C-alpha positions as CSV (number, residue, x, y, z in Angstrom):
1,M,-0.2,0.0,0.2
2,A,1.4,3.4,-0.9
3,V,2.3,5.6,2.0
4,A,1.4,9.2,2.1
5,V,2.2,11.9,4.1
6,V,0.0,15.2,4.7
7,T,0.8,18.2,6.9
8,G,-1.7,20.3,8.6
9,A,-4.1,17.8,8.7
10,G,-5.7,18.5,11.9
11,R,-8.6,20.3,10.3
12,G,-9.3,22.4,7.1
13,L,-8.2,21.6,3.8
14,G,-5.5,19.0,5.5
15,A,-8.1,16.8,6.9
16,A,-10.1,16.6,4.0
17,I,-7.6,15.5,1.5
18,A,-6.4,12.9,4.1
19,Q,-9.5,11.7,4.0
20,G,-9.7,11.5,0.3
21,L,-6.4,9.8,0.0
22,R,-7.4,6.9,2.3
23,S,-10.9,6.8,0.6
24,A,-8.2,6.2,-2.2
25,G,-6.3,3.4,-0.9
26,Y,-3.5,5.1,0.6
27,A,-1.9,4.6,3.9
28,V,-2.4,7.9,5.1
29,V,0.1,9.8,8.0
30,A,-1.6,12.9,8.9
31,T,0.3,15.7,10.7
32,D,-0.6,18.7,12.3
33,V,1.0,20.5,15.3
34,V,-2.4,19.7,16.9
35,G,-4.8,17.0,16.1
36,G,-3.7,14.5,13.1
37,D,-1.8,11.1,13.6
38,E,1.6,12.3,14.0
39,H,2.6,15.5,15.6
40,L,4.9,17.8,13.1
41,D,5.8,21.3,13.4
42,V,7.1,21.6,9.5
43,R,9.0,24.7,10.7
44,D,11.6,22.0,11.8
45,A,13.6,20.5,9.2
46,D,14.9,18.0,11.1
47,A,11.7,16.3,12.1
48,C,10.3,16.8,8.8
49,R,13.5,14.6,7.5
50,A,12.8,12.3,10.3
51,L,9.7,11.5,9.6
52,A,10.4,11.1,5.7
53,R,13.4,8.2,6.7
54,A,10.9,6.8,9.2
55,V,7.7,6.1,6.8
56,Q,9.2,6.4,3.4
57,P,6.7,8.1,1.9
58,D,5.0,7.7,-1.5
59,V,3.7,10.8,-1.6
60,W,4.4,14.4,0.5
61,I,1.7,16.7,0.2
62,N,2.4,20.2,2.0
63,N,-0.5,21.8,3.3
64,A,0.4,23.5,6.3
65,G,-0.3,27.1,6.1
66,I,-1.2,30.6,8.3
67,L,-3.3,33.1,6.7
68,G,-1.3,36.1,9.0
69,A,-4.2,39.0,7.3
70,G,-3.6,42.7,8.0
71,D,-1.4,45.6,6.9
72,A,1.6,44.4,5.6
73,A,3.7,47.7,6.2
74,T,2.6,47.8,10.0
75,Q,1.6,44.1,11.0
76,E,4.5,42.6,13.5
77,D,7.5,41.3,12.8
78,T,6.8,37.8,14.8
79,L,3.7,37.6,12.5
80,I,5.2,38.1,9.2
81,E,7.8,35.7,10.2
82,S,5.4,33.2,11.5
83,V,3.7,33.4,8.1
84,V,6.9,32.8,6.2
85,A,7.9,30.1,8.5
86,V,5.1,28.0,8.0
87,N,4.1,28.7,4.8
88,L,7.2,28.6,2.6
89,L,10.3,27.5,4.6
90,G,7.6,24.6,6.3
91,V,6.9,23.4,2.1
92,M,10.9,24.2,1.7
93,H,11.5,21.8,4.9
94,G,8.8,19.3,3.8
95,T,9.8,19.0,-0.2
96,R,13.3,18.5,0.8
97,A,12.9,15.6,3.3
98,A,10.5,14.0,0.6
99,V,13.1,14.4,-2.1
100,E,15.9,13.0,0.1
101,V,13.7,9.7,0.4
102,M,12.1,9.6,-3.1
103,R,15.2,10.5,-5.3
104,A,17.5,7.6,-4.2
105,R,14.6,4.9,-5.7
106,D,14.7,2.9,-9.3
107,G,18.2,3.2,-9.8
108,G,18.5,7.1,-8.8
109,R,16.0,8.0,-11.6
110,G,13.7,8.5,-8.5
111,R,10.1,7.7,-7.7
112,G,7.3,9.4,-5.5
113,H,5.1,12.7,-5.9
114,V,5.3,15.8,-3.9
115,I,2.3,18.0,-3.9
116,N,2.7,21.6,-2.5
117,V,-0.5,23.7,-1.7
118,G,-0.2,27.0,-3.3
119,S,-2.7,29.4,-4.0
120,L,-4.5,31.4,-6.8
121,A,-3.3,34.4,-4.6
122,S,0.1,32.9,-6.1
123,W,-0.4,35.4,-9.1
124,V,-2.1,38.4,-8.2
125,P,-1.6,41.2,-5.7
126,V,-4.2,40.3,-2.6
127,P,-4.5,43.6,-0.4
128,G,-4.6,42.8,3.2
129,E,-3.1,39.3,2.3
130,C,0.2,40.0,0.7
131,V,2.3,38.3,2.8
132,Y,0.0,35.2,2.7
133,A,0.5,35.5,-1.1
134,A,4.1,36.5,-1.3
135,T,4.7,32.8,0.2
136,K,2.3,31.0,-2.0
137,A,4.2,33.0,-5.0
138,G,7.6,31.4,-3.2
139,V,5.9,28.2,-3.1
140,L,5.5,28.2,-7.2
141,S,8.7,29.3,-7.8
142,F,10.1,27.1,-5.4
143,T,8.2,23.9,-6.5
144,L,9.6,24.4,-9.9
145,G,13.0,25.8,-10.1
146,L,13.7,22.2,-7.9
147,E,12.1,19.8,-9.9
148,G,13.9,21.6,-12.9
149,E,17.2,21.3,-10.9
150,L,16.7,17.3,-10.3
151,R,16.0,16.9,-13.5
152,A,19.0,18.1,-14.7
153,Q,20.7,15.4,-12.1
154,G,18.6,12.6,-14.1
155,V,16.2,12.4,-11.5
156,T,13.3,12.2,-13.1
157,G,11.0,9.8,-11.4
158,V,10.2,12.3,-8.8
159,R,6.9,14.1,-9.8
160,F,5.7,17.8,-8.3
161,T,2.4,19.4,-8.3
162,V,1.6,22.9,-7.3
163,L,-2.3,22.8,-6.2
164,C,-3.7,26.5,-6.1
165,P,-7.0,26.9,-4.9
166,D,-9.3,29.5,-4.8
167,G,-10.4,31.0,-1.7
168,M,-12.1,28.6,0.4
169,L,-14.0,27.9,3.6
170,T,-11.5,26.5,5.8
171,P,-11.2,27.5,9.5
172,M,-8.2,29.6,8.1
173,I,-10.5,32.0,6.8
174,T,-14.1,31.3,8.7
175,D,-12.2,31.5,12.2
176,V,-11.3,35.4,11.4
177,I,-14.2,36.2,8.9
178,D,-15.1,39.1,11.1
179,D,-11.8,41.0,10.4
180,P,-12.0,43.3,7.7
181,A,-8.3,43.0,6.8
182,V,-9.6,39.3,4.9
183,A,-10.9,41.0,2.1
184,M,-11.2,37.9,-0.1
185,T,-10.1,40.2,-3.2
186,F,-8.8,36.8,-5.2
187,T,-12.1,34.6,-4.3
188,G,-14.5,34.0,-6.7
189,L,-18.1,34.3,-6.5
190,R,-18.5,30.7,-4.9
191,P,-15.7,29.7,-2.6
192,V,-14.3,26.1,-3.1
193,T,-14.7,23.2,-0.5
194,P,-12.1,21.3,0.7
195,E,-13.1,18.4,-0.5
196,E,-13.3,19.7,-4.3
197,V,-9.6,20.3,-3.8
198,A,-8.6,17.4,-2.1
199,D,-10.7,15.5,-5.1
200,A,-8.2,17.5,-7.0
201,A,-4.8,16.6,-5.3
202,V,-6.4,12.6,-5.1
203,R,-6.4,13.4,-9.4
204,V,-3.6,14.7,-9.8
205,L,-1.5,11.5,-8.4
206,R,-3.1,9.7,-10.6
207,R,-2.8,12.0,-13.7
208,P,0.1,14.3,-12.9
209,R,0.1,18.0,-13.6
210,R,2.6,20.4,-12.6
211,V,0.3,23.1,-11.8
212,V,-3.8,22.5,-11.1
213,S,-5.5,25.4,-10.5
214,V,-9.4,24.6,-8.5
215,P,-11.4,25.6,-10.3
216,H,-9.7,25.5,-13.4
217,W,-11.2,28.2,-15.1
218,R,-10.4,30.6,-12.1
219,G,-6.9,29.6,-13.1
220,A,-6.9,31.1,-16.5
221,Q,-8.9,34.2,-15.4
222,V,-6.1,34.8,-12.8
223,R,-3.2,34.3,-14.6
224,L,-4.8,36.5,-17.6
225,I,-5.2,39.3,-15.0
226,S,-1.7,38.9,-13.9
227,A,-0.5,39.6,-17.1
228,V,-1.4,43.3,-16.6
229,P,0.0,44.3,-13.1
230,D,-0.1,48.2,-13.9
231,L,-4.2,47.6,-14.4
232,V,-5.0,45.3,-11.5
233,L,-2.9,47.9,-9.2
234,R,-5.0,51.0,-10.4
235,A,-7.9,48.5,-9.6
236,A,-6.7,47.3,-6.3
237,P,-9.6,49.4,-4.4
238,I,-12.2,48.2,-6.4
239,F,-10.9,44.6,-5.7
240,T,-11.2,45.4,-2.3
241,R,-14.6,46.5,-2.2
242,L,-15.5,43.4,-3.7
243,G,-13.7,41.4,-1.5
244,R,-15.1,42.7,1.4
245,A,-18.9,42.5,-0.6
246,Q,-17.7,38.8,-0.7
247,Q,-16.6,38.7,3.0
248,D,-19.7,40.0,3.9
249,R,-22.0,37.4,2.2
250,L,-19.6,34.6,3.6
251,R,-20.1,36.0,6.8
252,R,-24.1,35.8,6.0
253,A,-24.3,32.7,4.9
254,L,-22.2,31.1,8.2
255,G,-25.1,32.7,10.0
256,S,-23.0,34.9,12.1
257,G,-25.4,38.0,12.0
258,R,-22.4,40.2,12.6
259,R,-21.2,43.4,10.4
């Protein structure tokens, strides 16, 4: 039975991915700092390596992440450092740990699949969440760059995917839905569900692709928008208003009753 490690699997998207993989026949090691099957702080590179060496994963999914919404120019340094440490360095630590195990297989050609959870926010300016978006852009760049390095070394059997969901209803958002900084400026009219994104993760293991957007059409739309950054920045106040309206709709849908 193939073994899959999922980080940040105590709740939200990670829990949905772990369940989807179990239903697909994987032996899943669901990790998190709270909840999950195994304690793992992705900020600890040695702990990531130790887990990879112990379980010898066929699949490693770096999902752990935090939002850290707010005004990037005035946020506390410690908050920004935490977002970068979990969302970007944590992905690097997990990926490197998985690759150490996977690259030695099949006579050095390697075998395994690493899925790194990015975001549609990787592609566009996201007022109120720009540190989060910057880390997700870094995830995209790091993942593709590392695959290029490995291929140049003849390690062609380790596959990589960056999974880029639209905004979704997970505790990352719902826990802070009343925060005015969380303007959902990159989110479509209907937030995706964790189950939709988990289904995409399972599908990409069967039919590998390097970058997968959920939903697919939104990925094309966001990349098109990203081609005209000057226009996007001029329209930032409009996107912020639309994002706050979306946030209000979600708050009402969640039944909070607060404005």
